[in-house]
C-alpha positions in Angstrom: 25.5 -27.7 48.3 27.4 -28.7 50.7 29.8 -32.1 50.8 29.0 -34.7 53.2 32.0 -35.8 55.8 32.2 -38.8 53.4 32.5 -37.1 50.5 35.3 -34.9 51.8 37.1 -38.2 53.3 36.8 -39.6 49.8 38.5 -36.7 48.4 41.3 -36.7 50.9 42.1 -39.9 51.0 45.1 -40.4 48.3 43.0 -43.0 46.5 41.5 -45.2 49.6 44.8 -45.3 51.7 44.0 -42.7 54.3 46.0 -43.7 57.6 44.7 -47.5 57.5 48.1 -48.9 57.6 48.9 -46.9 60.4 45.8 -47.7 62.3 46.2 -51.5 61.6 50.1 -50.9 63.3 48.2 -49.3 66.4 47.4 -52.5 68.8 46.4 -50.2 72.1 42.8 -50.6 70.0 41.0 -53.0 68.4 39.6 -50.2 66.1 40.5 -47.8 63.7 39.6 -44.2 63.1 36.1 -42.7 61.8 38.0 -41.4 59.0 39.2 -45.3 57.9 35.8 -47.1 59.2 34.8 -45.1 56.0 37.8 -46.0 53.7 37.7 -49.7 54.3 34.4 -50.3 53.0 36.1 -49.8 49.7 38.3 -52.5 50.1 35.4 -55.0 51.0 35.4 -54.5 55.2 33.2 -53.0 57.8 34.1 -52.0 61.6 31.3 -53.8 63.5 31.3 -54.8 67.4 29.6 -57.3 69.4 26.4 -55.4 70.7 25.6 -58.5 72.8 28.5 -57.3 75.0 28.1 -53.7 75.0 26.4 -53.1 78.5 28.9 -55.9 80.0 31.9 -54.4 78.8 31.1 -50.4 79.3 30.6 -51.3 83.0 34.1 -53.2 83.4 35.2 -49.7 81.4 36.6 -52.0 78.2 36.4 -50.5 75.2 33.7 -52.4 73.0 34.1 -55.4 71.5 35.6 -54.4 67.6 36.1 -56.9 65.1 35.7 -56.5 61.3 33.6 -58.1 58.5 35.0 -59.2 55.2 33.3 -59.6 51.8 34.4 -61.4 49.0 34.1 -59.7 45.1 32.3 -63.1 43.6 30.7 -61.7 40.1 27.8 -64.0 39.6 28.8 -66.0 43.0 31.0 -69.0 42.0 33.6 -70.8 43.7 35.6 -73.7 42.6 36.1 -76.5 45.4 39.6 -75.8 45.8 38.7 -72.3 47.1 36.3 -73.6 48.9 38.4 -75.4 50.9 40.5 -72.5 51.8 37.6 -70.3 52.5 36.6 -73.2 54.9 40.2 -73.2 56.3 39.8 -69.3 56.6 37.2 -68.9 58.0 38.1 -71.5 60.9 41.5 -69.5 61.5 40.3 -66.0 61.5 37.2 -65.5 62.1 33.7 -66.7 63.8 33.7 -69.6 61.6 30.4 -68.8 60.1 30.6 -68.5 56.5 27.5 -66.4 55.5 26.1 -66.2 52.1 24.7 -62.9 51.6 22.0 -61.8 49.6 24.2 -60.5 46.7 25.4 -63.5 45.8 28.8 -64.1 47.9 29.8 -64.4 50.8 31.6 -62.9 54.1 33.2 -63.9 57.5 32.4 -62.0 60.4 34.4 -61.6 64.0 37.6 -60.8 62.5 39.9 -58.7 64.8 42.3 -56.1 63.6 45.3 -58.3 63.2 43.4 -61.1 61.1 42.5 -58.8 58.8 45.9 -58.9 57.0 46.7 -62.2 57.2 42.9 -63.1 55.6 43.1 -61.0 52.7 46.5 -62.7 52.0 44.9 -65.9 52.2 42.2 -65.3 50.1 44.6 -63.9 47.8 46.4 -67.1 47.6 43.0 -68.6 46.4 42.9 -66.3 43.9 39.9 -64.5 45.7 39.4 -60.7 46.7 36.9 -58.3 48.5 37.9 -55.3 46.2 35.0 -53.1 45.5 32.2 -55.3 47.9 31.3 -52.2 50.0 31.3 -48.4 49.9 30.6 -46.1 47.2 31.3 -48.0 44.3 30.0 -50.6 41.8 29.2 -53.8 44.5 29.4 -57.5 43.4 27.5 -58.0 40.6 24.9 -60.4 40.8 23.2 -63.3 37.9 20.8 -65.6 37.6 22.2 -68.5 39.6 21.4 -72.1 38.5 22.3 -73.2 34.7 19.1 -75.0 34.5 17.6 -71.6 33.9 18.7 -71.1 30.3 20.6 -73.4 27.9 22.9 -70.6 27.3 22.9 -69.6 30.9 26.9 -69.2 30.8 26.7 -66.9 28.5 24.6 -64.6 30.2 26.4 -65.3 33.4 29.7 -64.0 31.7 28.6 -60.3 31.8 28.8 -60.3 35.5 32.4 -60.6 35.5 32.6 -58.4 32.4 30.5 -55.5 34.5 32.6 -56.2 37.6 35.9 -55.5 35.3 34.5 -52.7 33.7 33.3 -50.8 37.1 36.6 -51.9 39.0 38.2 -49.0 40.8 41.9 -48.2 39.6 43.7 -47.2 42.7 46.3 -49.6 43.8 45.6 -48.9 47.6 44.2 -52.4 48.1 47.2 -54.3 46.7 49.3 -51.9 48.6 47.9 -52.1 52.1 46.8 -56.0 52.3 49.7 -58.0 49.9 52.5 -55.9 50.1 52.7 -54.9 46.8 55.1 -51.7 45.9 53.4 -48.2 46.4 52.7 -46.6 43.1 55.0 -43.8 42.8 53.7 -42.2 39.1 50.0 -41.4 40.3 48.9 -41.2 36.3 49.0 -45.1 36.7 45.8 -44.7 38.9 43.9 -42.0 37.3 40.5 -43.2 36.8 38.3 -41.6 34.5 34.9 -43.2 36.4 35.4 -43.1 39.8 38.0 -40.0 39.4 38.7 -39.0 43.3 35.2 -39.2 44.8 33.6 -42.4 43.6 30.2 -42.5 43.3 27.5 -40.9 45.4 26.6 -44.0 47.5 26.7 -47.6 46.7 26.1 -49.3 43.3 24.5 -52.6 42.7 23.5 -54.6 39.5 21.9 -57.6 39.0 21.3 -59.4 35.8 17.8 -61.6 35.3 17.0 -64.6 33.1 13.1 -64.9 32.4 11.0 -66.4 33.8 12.5 -66.7 37.1 13.6 -63.4 38.9 15.6 -65.3 41.4 17.8 -62.3 41.8 15.2 -59.5 42.4 16.3 -57.7 39.4 14.2 -54.7 39.5 15.6 -53.9 43.7 18.7 -52.8 42.1 20.4 -49.6 40.7 20.7 -51.3 37.5 18.9 -54.5 36.5 19.2 -56.3 33.2 16.8 -58.9 32.2 18.4 -61.0 29.2 16.4 -61.8 26.2 16.5 -65.2 24.7 15.0 -66.5 22.0 15.4 -69.8 20.6 18.5 -70.6 22.9 20.1 -67.5 21.5 20.8 -64.3 23.7 19.5 -61.3 21.5 20.8 -58.7 24.3 19.2 -57.2 27.4 16.5 -55.1 28.5 18.2 -52.0 30.7 16.4 -51.3 34.0 17.5 -48.1 36.3 16.5 -46.3 39.7 15.6 -49.5 42.0 16.6 -49.8 45.6 14.8 -50.5 48.8 16.6 -48.7 51.3 14.8 -46.5 53.8 14.8 -44.2 57.3 12.1 -44.5 59.6 10.4 -40.9 60.0 12.0 -39.5 57.0 9.2 -39.3 54.3 12.3 -38.0 52.0 13.5 -42.1 51.5 11.5 -44.6 49.8 11.8 -47.9 48.8 11.7 -47.6 44.3 12.3 -50.4 41.7 13.6 -49.8 38.6 12.3 -48.5 35.6 12.6 -50.3 32.5 14.0 -48.1 29.7 14.5 -49.9 26.7 17.0 -52.8 25.0 20.6 -53.1 23.7 21.2 -55.6 21.3 25.1 -56.2 21.4 27.5 -56.1 24.5 29.6 -53.3 23.5 26.2 -51.2 23.9 25.3 -52.8 26.8 28.2 -52.2 28.6 29.1 -48.5 27.2 25.4 -47.5 28.6 26.3 -49.4 32.1 29.4 -47.6 31.6 27.2 -44.2 31.2 24.6 -44.8 33.5 27.0 -45.0 36.4 29.2 -41.6 35.1 25.4 -39.8 35.0 25.0 -40.7 38.6 28.7 -40.0 39.7 28.1 -36.5 38.3 24.8 -35.7 39.4 23.6 -37.6 42.3 23.1 -36.2 45.7 26.8 -35.8 47.4 25.2 -33.8 50.1 22.5 -36.0 51.9 23.8 -39.5 51.6 20.0 -40.8 52.6 19.0 -39.2 49.3 22.1 -40.6 47.0 21.1 -43.9 45.6 20.1 -43.5 41.7 16.7 -43.6 42.3 16.8 -40.3 43.9 18.7 -39.0 41.2 16.4 -40.4 38.3 13.7 -39.2 40.3 14.8 -35.5 40.7 16.0 -34.8 36.7 13.1 -37.1 35.6 13.1 -40.4 33.6 13.2 -38.9 30.3 16.3 -36.9 30.7 18.5 -39.6 32.9 17.6 -41.5 30.0 18.8 -39.3 27.1 21.9 -38.1 29.2 23.0 -42.1 28.8 22.3 -42.3 25.4 24.1 -38.9 25.0 27.1 -40.2 26.8 27.4 -44.0 25.2 26.8 -42.9 21.9 23.7 -45.5 21.4 20.0 -45.2 21.5 17.9 -47.5 23.2 15.3 -49.7 21.2 12.1 -50.3 22.3 12.4 -53.0 25.4 11.9 -56.3 24.3 8.9 -58.5 25.9 9.4 -60.7 28.5 7.3 -62.7 31.7 8.4 -63.5 34.7 6.1 -66.3 36.0 8.5 -67.2 39.5 11.2 -66.1 41.9 12.7 -69.3 43.6 15.6 -71.3 44.1 15.5 -74.4 42.7 16.0 -77.2 45.8 17.0 -80.7 45.5 18.7 -82.3 42.1 18.6 -80.7 38.8 20.0 -81.5 35.8 20.6 -78.8 33.1 20.8 -79.1 29.0 24.4 -80.5 29.6 23.6 -83.1 31.5 25.3 -82.1 34.8 24.0 -82.3 38.0 23.3 -79.3 40.8 22.1 -79.8 44.2 20.6 -76.9 46.5 20.4 -77.5 50.1 18.2 -75.4 52.3 20.6 -72.8 54.3 18.2 -71.1 56.4 19.5 -67.6 56.1 22.6 -68.3 54.5 24.6 -69.2 57.7 26.8 -72.3 56.9 28.0 -74.3 59.9 27.8 -77.3 61.8 24.5 -76.8 64.5 22.2 -78.9 66.4 20.0 -79.0 63.2 22.8 -79.9 60.4 26.2 -80.3 60.3 26.1 -78.1 56.8 29.9 -76.7 57.0 31.4 -80.3 57.3 29.1 -81.7 54.8 30.0 -79.1 52.1 33.6 -79.5 52.8 33.4 -82.8 52.4 31.8 -82.3 49.4 34.7 -80.1 48.4 37.4 -82.3 49.5 36.3 -84.5 46.5 36.9 -81.8 43.7 34.1 -82.9 42.0 32.0 -80.1 42.2 32.3 -76.3 41.7 30.1 -73.9 44.2 27.2 -71.2 43.1 25.5 -68.9 45.5 22.3 -67.6 44.9 21.0 -64.1 45.3 18.8 -65.9 48.2 21.0 -66.7 50.6 21.7 -70.7 49.5 24.7 -72.5 48.2 24.3 -74.6 45.0 26.6 -77.9 44.8 27.3 -77.6 40.9 28.7 -78.8 38.0 28.6 -82.7 38.7 29.4 -85.0 36.5 26.6 -88.0 36.0 29.2 -90.6 37.5 29.9 -88.2 40.4 27.0 -87.9 41.3 26.8 -90.8 43.4 29.6 -89.9 45.4 28.2 -86.3 46.3 24.8 -88.0 47.2 26.5 -90.4 50.0 27.9 -87.2 51.4 24.7 -85.2 51.8 23.0 -87.8 52.7 25.6 -89.1 55.3 25.6 -85.4 56.8 21.6 -85.6 56.8 21.7 -82.2 54.4 19.1 -84.2 51.7 16.7 -85.0 54.7 16.8 -81.4 55.8 16.2 -79.7 53.0 13.2 -82.1 51.9 12.4 -82.0 55.6 12.0 -77.8 55.1 8.6 -76.2 54.9 7.9 -74.5 51.4 7.6 -71.3 53.6 10.7 -71.6 55.2 12.6 -72.1 52.0 10.8 -68.9 50.5 12.3 -67.1 53.5 15.4 -64.2 54.2 17.0 -62.3 56.8 19.3 -59.9 57.3 22.6 -60.4 59.8 21.4 -57.8 62.0 22.0 -58.3 65.7 24.8 -59.0 66.9 27.0 -57.1 64.7 25.2 -55.1 62.3 25.5 -51.3 63.9 22.4 -50.2 62.0 19.7 -53.1 63.6 17.0 -52.3 65.6 15.6 -55.6 66.0 16.6 -59.3 65.5 16.7 -60.9 62.1 18.1 -63.9 61.0 18.8 -65.4 64.7 14.3 -64.6 64.9 12.6 -65.5 61.7 13.7 -69.0 62.0 11.6 -69.3 65.2 9.0 -67.1 64.1 8.9 -69.2 61.2 7.9 -72.8 63.7 4.9 -70.9 64.7 3.7 -69.4 61.0 4.2 -73.1 60.2 1.6 -74.1 62.5 -0.7 -71.5 61.5 -0.3 -72.5 57.7 -1.1 -76.0 58.7 -4.4 -75.2 60.3 -5.8 -73.9 57.5 -4.4 -76.3 55.3 -2.3 -73.7 53.4 1.1 -75.6 53.6 1.7 -75.8 50.1 1.3 -71.7 49.2 4.4 -70.5 47.7 4.4 -67.5 50.1 7.7 -65.3 50.3 8.3 -64.1 53.4 11.6 -61.6 54.5 12.8 -59.7 57.6 15.1 -57.2 58.4 16.2 -55.4 61.6 16.3 -52.1 60.1 14.8 -50.1 56.9 17.8 -50.6 55.2 16.5 -53.5 52.9 19.0 -55.8 53.0 17.0 -58.8 53.1 14.7 -57.3 50.4 11.6 -57.2 52.9 9.7 -54.7 50.2 9.5 -56.7 47.8 8.3 -59.8 50.2 4.3 -61.0 50.2 4.9 -60.5 53.7 7.9 -58.4 54.8 8.7 -57.5 58.5 10.8 -53.9 58.9 12.2 -54.0 62.9 11.5 -51.0 64.4 13.1 -51.6 68.2 14.0 -54.8 70.0 11.1 -57.3 69.4 9.1 -54.7 67.0 8.3 -54.3 63.7 6.3 -53.1 60.7 4.2 -55.7 59.0 4.0 -55.2 55.1 1.7 -56.9 52.7 1.0 -56.7 48.9 3.9 -57.5 47.4 3.9 -60.0 44.2 5.1 -63.6 43.9 7.3 -62.5 41.2 8.6 -59.7 42.5 7.5 -56.4 40.5 5.5 -54.9 42.7 6.6 -53.2 45.9 4.8 -54.4 49.2 3.2 -51.4 51.6 2.8 -51.3 55.3 -0.3 -53.0 57.2 0.6 -52.8 60.4 3.1 -51.0 62.1 5.1 -51.8 65.6 3.9 -55.3 66.5 5.3 -57.8 68.8 4.9 -61.4 68.2 1.8 -61.7 69.7 0.2 -59.2 67.0 2.3 -60.6 64.6 0.6 -64.3 65.0 -2.9 -63.0 65.2 -2.4 -60.5 62.4 -1.2 -63.8 60.1 -4.3 -66.4 61.6 -6.5 -63.8 60.4 -4.9 -63.4 57.1 -4.4 -67.1 56.6 -7.9 -67.4 57.4 -9.4 -65.1 55.1 -7.1 -66.3 52.4 -8.0 -69.9 53.1 -11.9 -69.1 52.5 -11.7 -66.0 50.1 -8.7 -66.8 47.5 -9.7 -67.7 43.9 -7.9 -70.2 42.4 -4.2 -70.3 41.9 -4.3 -66.8 43.4 -0.8 -66.0 45.2 -1.1 -64.3 48.5 0.0 -61.0 47.9 -2.3 -60.9 45.3 -5.2 -61.6 47.2 -4.1 -59.0 49.7 -4.4 -56.1 47.0 -7.3 -57.7 45.7 -9.1 -57.4 49.0 -7.9 -53.9 49.4 -5.7 -54.8 52.8 -3.2 -52.7 51.9 
């Protein structure tokens, strides 16, 4: 099989250095070479351009308005108040100013011009933050059940996110040389990487850790999913699932969404980490390096068979999987408002619609969170659903935080939001994502305004329906595991998917194709009418659509 062009770039890149340094010094263009665009992903960045202004600039014979997005590595999604203050200032000085919470429990900044990348990374480094391995063909940000309310031993489970992140970190020092001006490695043996070698993985690699009964991380949508088995407040180990991934390609039936399959249980930290490492090496050695659209772990598992893959992992890690332990998911949500955990610490989760932290006409969210951070009395935890938790607040400090949240109307904003809005999620999409075919985060709030009216019409506003939207079939906002999912096909048009369950354990299916807004609302009107009249007591909307054989 011939290698794809990206594979050759990786192998010839001098451990991800390429000509990035020279490209940064070229002041004639705001872009960097195609070769280096592939490499900077491993450093945590994408080159983008403002698609809203493409035509205008083309008419004036100007090059595209290029900029860069940078994404932080935050295993488990945790920031100290000092780091939040630093991020607030960095965003204001170097990017669009919007702090974007991603579906992988971290944050990214958009709109950095080329000359601002290095100062941004250096400022983050001063705050003990980095963007290593958050993009590219490598293990990405490891996500974990976000809220300490979920278990008295949440911290013990959460620690695994950092351990896994460190285990699967690349050995190259290119990031430190290029962005932090550290001395260039002379002895290449220091960079020998037994995991990634010189070719890295065939495609991106995602890991999530869930604590039942809440599947807030959509654990089965990941290449590796760990399900914590906790008995009597003691961590017994993890069920391990492999082969999840949601991205597809319109018109390419060889691509498909897949939920991860549980292959067994491991009971110690050593076994779990060795199994994860082995899974990554099997994917490294047997993943498709010819066709990137078929390169994710899910295809490797299906092409070689689950039995073969499991046996190969066992052979490499030296341990045999035990039979999976029983567990139950009953919900998939963030815990909005004030909550208190076993240690008597307080947590407040505001609605951060589609993860966009900014000051707008609705609410000054960015200023409010900055004021909270300046008190030094709260940490910040990100969720896999694009929200932020004001975290670890002592009882004596709660009134101070509460006063800020009320002053800036954060509590009012959160409490007045509908359930469908709190359960919604959209990807970045336009104007910056080069893959976007339709709007997502800029459009979904407006669509929800109209969906809220339909739900109210049928007295369904209290139904816990999960709705998500992506601007393309790449799956970033996990539309394929929503009860109602929208996947962009062209400007103003979406495929409508139904039938995912409320717990995130079942994929949905296409219900109608290429709908505009009028058609979407007509379909939802009919669906909600039927749901109101024919649903069973306690039945979720996704289950209803399957029972009625709508999909």
